[in-house]
Structures are given as C-alpha cells and as structure tokens.
C-alpha positions in Angstrom: -186.4 -101.2 147.5 -187.3 -98.7 150.2 -190.8 -98.8 151.8 -191.6 -95.4 150.3 -190.5 -96.7 146.9 -192.7 -99.8 147.3 -195.8 -97.7 148.1 -195.3 -95.7 145.0 -194.7 -98.8 142.9 -198.0 -100.2 144.3 -199.7 -97.1 142.8 -197.9 -97.5 139.5 -199.0 -101.1 139.0 -202.6 -100.1 139.6 -202.4 -97.9 136.5 -203.2 -99.3 133.0 -200.1 -100.7 131.3 -199.9 -98.0 128.6 -200.1 -95.2 131.1 -197.7 -97.0 133.5 -195.1 -97.0 130.8 -195.5 -93.2 130.4 -195.3 -92.6 134.1 -192.1 -94.7 134.5 -190.5 -93.0 131.5 -191.4 -89.7 133.0 -189.9 -90.7 136.4 -186.7 -91.9 134.9 -186.3 -88.8 132.9 -187.2 -86.5 135.7 -189.9 -85.0 133.5 -193.7 -84.4 133.5 -195.7 -87.3 132.0 -198.6 -86.7 129.6 -201.3 -86.9 132.3 -199.7 -84.1 134.3 -198.4 -86.0 137.3 -195.1 -84.8 138.5 -192.8 -87.7 139.0 -189.1 -87.3 139.6 -186.1 -89.5 140.0 -183.7 -88.9 142.9 -180.9 -91.4 143.2 -182.3 -94.9 143.0 -185.7 -94.0 144.3 -188.9 -93.0 142.4 -191.0 -90.3 144.0 -194.6 -89.4 143.0 -196.2 -86.4 144.5 -199.7 -87.9 143.8 -199.2 -91.2 145.7 -201.9 -91.8 148.2 -203.8 -94.7 149.7 -206.0 -96.8 147.5 -209.7 -95.7 147.6 -211.4 -97.2 144.5 -215.0 -96.1 145.2 -217.7 -96.2 142.6 -218.9 -92.9 141.2 -221.8 -91.8 138.9 -221.0 -89.0 136.5 -224.0 -87.2 135.0 -223.4 -85.1 131.9 -221.9 -86.0 128.6 -220.8 -82.7 127.2 -217.3 -81.3 126.9 -216.8 -81.0 130.6 -218.2 -84.5 131.2 -215.7 -85.9 128.7 -212.8 -84.3 130.6 -214.0 -85.5 134.0 -214.5 -89.0 132.6 -210.9 -89.1 131.2 -209.3 -87.6 134.3 -211.2 -89.9 136.7 -210.2 -92.9 134.6 -206.6 -91.9 134.9 -206.8 -92.4 138.7 -208.0 -96.0 139.2 -206.6 -96.0 142.7 -209.2 -93.4 143.7 -212.1 -93.9 141.3 -213.4 -97.4 141.2 -216.2 -98.3 138.7 -217.3 -95.2 136.8 -220.7 -94.9 135.3 -221.3 -92.1 132.8 -225.0 -91.2 132.3 -226.9 -88.6 130.3 -230.3 -88.2 128.6 -228.5 -89.2 125.3 -226.9 -92.6 125.7 -225.0 -92.3 122.4 -223.0 -89.4 123.8 -222.0 -91.4 126.8 -221.0 -94.4 124.6 -218.8 -92.1 122.4 -217.0 -90.7 125.5 -216.5 -94.2 126.9 -214.9 -95.3 123.7 -212.5 -92.4 123.8 -211.6 -93.1 127.4 -211.0 -96.8 126.6 -208.7 -95.8 123.7 -206.7 -93.2 125.7 -206.7 -94.6 129.2 -207.4 -98.3 128.8 -210.3 -98.3 131.2 -213.9 -99.5 130.7 -216.7 -97.1 131.7 -220.2 -98.2 132.2 -222.9 -96.0 130.5 -226.5 -95.4 131.2 -229.5 -93.3 130.0 -231.1 -91.1 132.7 -233.5 -88.2 132.8 -231.7 -85.9 135.4 -235.0 -84.1 135.9 -236.5 -87.3 137.3 -235.6 -87.8 141.0 -236.8 -91.4 141.3 -235.1 -92.5 138.1 -231.8 -90.9 139.1 -232.0 -92.3 142.6 -232.6 -95.8 141.2 -229.5 -95.4 139.0 -227.4 -94.3 142.0 -228.5 -97.4 143.9 -228.0 -99.8 140.9 -224.4 -98.5 140.4 -223.6 -98.4 144.1 -222.1 -94.9 143.6 -220.7 -93.2 146.7 -220.5 -89.8 144.9 -222.6 -88.2 142.1 -220.5 -85.8 140.0 -223.0 -83.4 138.4 -221.7 -81.7 135.2 -225.2 -81.6 133.6 -227.2 -78.3 133.2 -227.5 -76.1 136.3 -231.3 -76.3 136.0 -230.9 -79.9 137.2 -228.9 -79.2 140.4 -231.8 -79.5 142.8 -233.3 -82.6 141.4 -229.9 -84.3 141.5 -229.4 -83.2 145.1 -232.9 -84.6 145.9 -231.9 -87.9 144.2 -228.7 -88.1 146.3 -230.7 -87.6 149.5 -233.1 -90.3 148.4 -230.4 -92.8 147.5 -227.8 -91.9 150.2 -225.0 -90.5 148.0 -222.6 -87.6 148.3 -222.9 -84.8 145.7 -220.6 -82.4 143.8 -221.3 -79.9 141.0 -219.5 -77.1 139.1 -222.1 -74.5 138.8 -225.0 -73.2 141.0 -228.6 -73.7 140.4 -230.7 -71.4 138.2 -234.3 -71.7 137.1 -234.8 -72.5 133.4 -237.3 -69.7 132.9 -235.5 -66.9 134.7 -231.9 -65.8 134.0 -231.0 -65.7 137.7 -228.4 -67.9 139.3 -227.7 -67.8 143.0 -226.8 -70.3 145.8 -229.8 -69.7 148.1 -231.7 -72.6 146.7 -228.8 -75.0 147.3 -227.9 -73.5 150.7 -231.4 -74.4 151.8 -230.4 -78.1 151.6 -227.9 -77.7 154.5 -230.1 -79.2 157.2 -231.2 -82.1 155.0 -227.7 -83.1 154.1 -226.5 -82.8 157.7 -229.4 -85.0 158.9 -228.7 -87.6 156.2 -225.0 -87.6 157.0 -224.2 -86.7 153.4 -221.8 -84.2 151.9 -222.5 -81.8 149.0 -219.7 -79.7 147.6 -220.8 -76.8 145.3 -218.9 -75.1 142.5 -215.9 -77.3 142.0 -215.0 -76.0 138.5 -212.5 -73.3 137.8 -214.6 -70.2 138.3 -216.4 -71.0 140.6 -214.0 -73.5 142.0 -210.3 -73.0 141.6 -210.7 -69.2 142.0 -212.4 -69.9 145.4 -209.6 -72.2 146.5 -207.0 -69.6 145.4 -208.8 -67.1 147.7 -209.0 -69.6 150.6 -205.3 -70.6 150.2 -204.3 -66.9 150.1 -206.2 -66.2 153.3 -204.6 -69.2 155.0 -201.0 -68.6 153.9 -200.6 -65.1 152.6 -203.0 -62.8 154.4 -204.5 -62.1 157.8 -207.3 -60.2 156.1 -208.4 -60.0 152.5 -209.9 -56.6 151.5 -210.3 -56.7 147.7 -210.6 -59.6 145.2 -210.6 -59.3 141.4 -211.1 -62.6 139.5 -209.9 -62.2 135.9 -210.7 -64.9 133.4 -209.0 -64.5 130.0 -209.5 -66.9 127.1 -206.7 -66.2 124.6 -207.8 -69.0 122.4 -209.0 -68.8 118.7 -211.3 -71.6 117.5 -211.5 -70.3 113.9 -215.3 -70.1 113.9 -217.3 -67.0 113.0 -219.2 -67.3 116.3 -219.1 -70.0 119.0 -219.3 -70.2 122.7 -216.6 -72.1 124.7 -219.2 -73.9 126.9 -222.9 -74.6 126.7 -224.3 -71.7 124.5 -227.5 -71.5 126.4 -225.7 -71.0 129.8 -223.0 -68.9 128.4 -225.3 -66.3 126.7 -227.6 -66.1 129.7 -224.6 -65.4 131.8 -223.0 -62.7 129.8 -226.2 -60.8 128.9 -227.4 -60.6 132.5 -226.9 -57.3 134.4 -223.5 -56.9 136.1 -223.3 -57.0 139.8 -220.1 -56.4 141.9 -219.7 -56.2 145.7 -218.6 -53.0 147.3 -218.9 -51.5 150.8 -221.1 -54.3 152.1 -223.6 -54.6 149.2 -223.9 -55.7 145.6 -224.1 -52.9 143.1 -225.8 -53.4 139.8 -224.8 -51.9 136.5 -225.6 -52.5 132.8 -224.0 -55.7 131.2 -220.6 -55.1 129.7 -220.6 -51.4 130.7 -217.3 -51.5 132.6 -214.2 -52.7 130.8 -210.4 -52.2 130.6 -207.3 -53.5 129.0 -205.4 -56.4 130.7 -202.0 -57.9 129.8 -201.6 -61.5 130.9 -198.2 -62.8 132.2 -196.0 -65.3 130.3 -196.8 -63.7 126.9 -200.3 -65.0 126.7 -201.3 -61.6 125.3 -203.3 -58.4 126.0 -207.1 -58.4 126.0 -210.1 -56.3 126.9 -211.8 -57.6 130.0 -215.4 -56.8 131.0 -216.8 -56.7 134.5 -219.8 -59.1 134.9 -221.5 -61.0 137.7 -220.3 -64.5 138.5 -221.7 -66.8 141.1 -218.5 -67.2 143.3 -218.8 -63.6 144.4 -222.0 -64.5 146.3 -220.4 -67.2 148.4 -217.0 -65.5 148.8 -218.3 -62.3 150.3 -220.4 -64.4 152.7 -217.6 -66.6 153.9 -214.8 -64.0 153.8 -216.5 -61.1 155.7 -213.4 -58.8 155.6 -213.9 -58.4 151.8 -214.6 -54.7 151.0 -214.8 -55.2 147.2 -215.1 -58.2 145.0 -215.3 -58.2 141.2 -215.3 -60.7 138.3 -213.8 -59.9 134.9 -213.9 -61.9 131.6 -212.3 -61.2 128.3 -214.4 -61.0 125.1 -213.3 -60.3 121.5 -214.9 -57.5 119.5 -216.1 -60.2 117.1 -217.9 -62.1 119.9 -219.6 -58.9 121.2 -220.7 -57.8 117.8 -222.4 -61.2 117.1 -224.0 -61.1 120.5 -225.3 -57.6 120.0 -227.0 -58.6 116.7 -228.4 -61.8 118.3 -229.9 -59.8 121.1 -231.3 -57.2 118.8 -233.2 -59.8 116.7 -234.5 -61.6 119.8 -232.4 -64.8 119.5 -231.2 -64.6 123.1 -234.7 -64.6 124.6 -235.5 -67.3 127.1 -239.3 -67.0 127.0 -241.3 -69.3 124.6 -242.5 -68.0 121.3 -244.9 -69.6 118.8 -243.3 -70.7 115.5 -245.4 -72.5 112.8 -247.8 -73.8 115.5 -245.0 -75.0 117.8 -243.7 -73.3 121.0 -239.9 -72.8 120.9 -237.4 -70.9 123.1 -235.2 -68.7 120.8 -232.0 -69.3 122.9 -232.5 -73.0 122.9 -233.0 -72.9 119.1 -229.8 -70.8 118.7 -227.9 -73.4 120.8 -228.9 -76.1 118.3 -227.5 -74.0 115.4 -224.1 -73.1 117.0 -221.0 -75.3 117.0 -220.9 -77.8 119.8 -218.3 -76.6 122.4 -217.2 -80.2 122.9 -216.0 -80.3 119.3 -213.9 -77.0 119.3 -210.8 -78.6 120.8 -209.4 -79.8 117.5 -209.4 -76.3 116.0 -208.6 -74.1 119.0 -205.2 -72.7 119.5 -203.8 -70.3 122.2 -204.0 -70.3 126.0 -206.3 -69.3 128.9 -205.1 -67.2 131.8 -207.4 -67.2 134.9 -206.4 -65.8 138.3 -207.1 -63.7 141.3 -205.6 -60.3 142.2 -206.0 -60.1 145.9 -205.1 -57.3 148.4 -205.3 -57.1 152.2 -203.1 -57.1 155.3 -200.4 -59.3 156.6 -198.9 -58.6 160.0 -200.5 -55.2 159.9 -198.9 -54.3 156.5 -200.5 -53.9 153.1 -200.0 -56.9 150.8 -201.0 -57.8 147.3 -200.7 -61.1 145.3 -201.7 -62.5 141.9 -202.5 -66.2 141.9 -203.1 -67.7 138.4 -203.1 -70.6 136.0 -202.2 -70.7 132.3 -203.6 -73.5 130.3 -202.8 -74.4 126.7 -205.7 -75.4 124.4 -203.6 -77.6 122.2 -202.0 -79.5 125.1 -205.5 -80.2 126.5 -206.6 -81.6 123.2 -203.6 -83.8 123.0 -204.2 -85.2 126.4 -208.0 -85.7 126.6 -209.4 -84.4 123.2 -210.8 -81.2 124.7 -210.3 -77.4 124.5 -209.0 -75.6 127.6 -212.3 -74.2 128.7 -213.8 -77.7 129.3 -210.4 -78.9 130.7 -210.1 -76.1 133.3 -213.6 -77.0 134.5 -213.3 -80.8 134.3 -210.0 -81.2 136.1 -211.2 -79.3 139.3 -214.4 -81.4 139.3 -212.3 -84.5 139.4 -210.0 -83.1 142.1 -213.0 -82.1 144.2 -214.4 -85.6 143.8 -211.0 -87.0 144.9 -211.0 -84.9 148.0 -214.5 -86.1 149.0 -213.7 -89.8 148.3 -210.4 -89.6 150.2 -212.3 -88.1 153.2 -210.5 -84.8 153.4 -213.5 -82.8 152.4 -216.2 -85.2 153.4 -218.3 -83.7 156.2 -222.1 -83.7 156.4 -223.7 -80.6 155.0 -223.6 -78.3 151.9 -220.3 -76.5 151.4 -218.9 -74.0 149.0 -215.4 -74.9 148.1 -213.7 -72.0 149.9 -215.0 -73.3 153.2 -212.9 -76.4 152.9 -209.2 -76.8 153.5 -207.4 -75.7 150.3 -203.9 -77.3 150.7 -204.4 -80.8 149.3 -206.5 -79.4 146.3 -203.8 -76.8 145.6 -201.1 -79.5 145.6 -203.2 -81.7 143.3 -203.6 -78.8 140.8 -199.9 -78.7 140.4 -199.6 -82.3 139.3 -202.9 -83.0 137.5 -202.7 -80.5 134.6 -203.4 -77.1 136.1 -200.2 -75.8 137.7 -200.4 -72.4 139.3 -198.2 -69.5 140.3 -198.3 -66.9 143.0 -196.7 -63.5 142.4 -196.4 -60.7 144.9 -197.5 -57.3 143.7 -197.1 -53.8 144.9 -200.4 -52.0 145.9 -200.1 -49.9 142.7 -199.6 -52.9 140.5 -202.7 -54.6 142.1 -204.8 -51.5 141.6 -204.0 -51.3 137.9 -204.0 -55.1 137.3 -200.3 -54.9 136.3 -199.4 -58.6 136.6 -197.2 -59.3 133.5 
C-alpha cells in the first residue's frame, strides 16, 4: 500500500463502522457516498479529497433547533476533526432527541447539557467542564454577545451563523460584535462571524471570486431562492421570530458609497434558476452580509440581496401584520404580558419538523461583476440543494442544511488552524480556498458560470 493510501486508510478506520462501509463502497464504485465526501478509485489506490491530519478537539454546540441538528450530525461524521461533542440548549429534551438521532445515523455518542445561553457565568462553566476549544453558536442571535462574553471568560474560540440583534428592536448589525475585536486579540482567541450560507457561503463565494476571478469587484447581487414546498398553509423555513423580523424590516441596499433605504418588499422581479429549479419572484431586502462585504471589499459600487417568496407566503404575512401579530413590543393579555410575534412562533409549525414533508430545491448564489486584467467580467457562483436528499442524510430540510453544513465547515477551519487567528473576523476576511474545497465534498457542491455583462445585468443565469 502506498504511503498516501495508508494515510487515507487511517482516516477511514477512524470513521464508525457503518459509515466506513459506505465510504469504501463509494470509493470502489467511484461514486459519491451518502455523507457527501467525494472518494474515487484510481487503479489500485483509494483517494479521498477530504483526508487531513487528525485533530479531534472537543467542541460545545449551543442550539437544538433545525440548524443545531444538522451541525451535530455533520460534526459527528468527522470524528478525525471533532472530538467529544457536547450539545446544549435551554431545553435538555431537545438535545437528547438530537443526540439519539445522531447515534442512530452516525454511530457516535454526543454529550448533552442544559444551559441558559443568556447567563455568561453558567455558559463559561459549561465550556470549562467540557474542555471545549470552540463554541459553535446556533442559538438565537439575541444571545451572540453573552456567548462571546462566556468564551472570553472561559478561554474558548467562537463561531456563529448570524449577527447580533437586540430582542426589543428589529435591528441587526455587526457593530456590537466588531466592538469585541480588541478583547479577542488580547485574549489570543478567535471569533468567526456569520458561517452559515447567507451570511457565510455567499461571503466566501465573493472572497473566492476576488481572489481567483477578479482584480476588482464592482457589483454584487446575492440571490436566495427556496423552490421547496412544505405542504403547509403557512410556515417559515427557519426560526419564525427571526424570519418574520427580517422580512418585515425596511429594505436597505448599498449604492454609490452609502446604504439606501426603501419600503420592505417594494422592489421585485422574476428570476429563473439554472438546472431546471424553476422561475420565482425575488424581492430585494436587507441582509447582514451586505454590511461586512461593503466594508471589506471597498471597490464595491453596488451590493444587493434578493430572496424569493411565494404569493401565499406574502398574503399570510400581510394579514398577520395587519392584525398586529408581527409586533415585537409586549402587550397585555388576560393580565399577562406577551409579545405577539413570540406567541405566533408558538403556533406555527416547527421549522425543524418540515423536512419530512418538503420537496424541491434551493438555489443560492452570487451574480458578480467587475474587472479582470482591465476588462469587464461577470460570473454567477451558486449552489443547488435538494430538500429530500438533505432529509435522507440528516433528517432536515435544505434551509437548515445549507446553514448547518457551513457552520461545521467553518468550525473545521478554526480547529485545523487555517482560520484561527486572534480577533473577530467576518468570513470573507479569511482565505476561501480550503472552505470552497470542503463545500464540494461535504454536501454543498457549487458551480461558477461566466456571464456576459448583459446577462449579469438582467440576472440571466439559466
């Protein structure tokens, strides 16, 4: 056996037996195993694109919703990177249920714990007791700052998927987390912000394009289409409270050096996805990655974010707004103070349970224009993800999957050392190459298509 083959075999034997059989079968057939790793057979040797040195560091995962379940599964599939995994949440039963699913699918035991993520001392104590080297935060964005404080107190690196926003104001921005820069540098700790899909993969797409496709980027349009159908009258594909706050907020896009505000959902157009995903109406809205991307890529002249919504979703949302159910300020009801949006969240379907009924695909990507060697250039970089394939692999719909996989991959980059440097970092500030390679083999393969300027201007990517 060649030395390279032996190193790959060492990785294979570290994988639970049931998964190892899948990997070897995939290698011998030249195919793609169920967990998304690309293994191929060339002659007598086995090659695995994902083979890397053993790391096996303990991690603490906080958040037991749909995204937390995906992250738990995907971390468990890489025992050579992720050592002991502790899954914690305010509700222990949710953690135990996910741990049982991970055990059944992946053959790995996860520790579980109850924690109040709003309590810095309690969280810091949990970090110390688990020996975690990295805290993966997929809890609510209201808790970002307390979890960063806990990491500083306990001496632990930090990663999240969404930026901080106050609970009582529908305003999300990075300034609060950027203010932690000096504290993380002085502590010698690393914090990576926004390692989901958008923000996250879309930021890395942009950084990769700047590194390999452009000398200057001038325009960026991030287009997020969910072509899935969950069969419910009305449901949100991720946390209803966060989703509705996000889509009802005023739109902001960046143009000519400043953010321009407009009414929510006031600008929209038709968009046809590639690979027969379908045609959808997309609406311009504000999304947090615009704030960091225009800061870190100063040649940007315009940056916009677009998301698809069905007429059914928008009609339900309009009615809920009109009757006050999307309010985030407390109201009195039968002698008790309640927040209407939080009450609505309790009534709506749990996004984590939509996977078994959702069919169709997501299509998320960036239309980017700029200059290369003094000449105009345009590209479209995108991923297509199948809801049913995600459910078959980890029991999740594609919205949770496309957020959870990048969170695992960002964690992998930190634990392996490639992204670990003291300070607070947005994901586009870090080298994109290893992350982009990992996307190809861990369930989120991407494509890059060159466009003409006219195609880019009209979002003609199909």
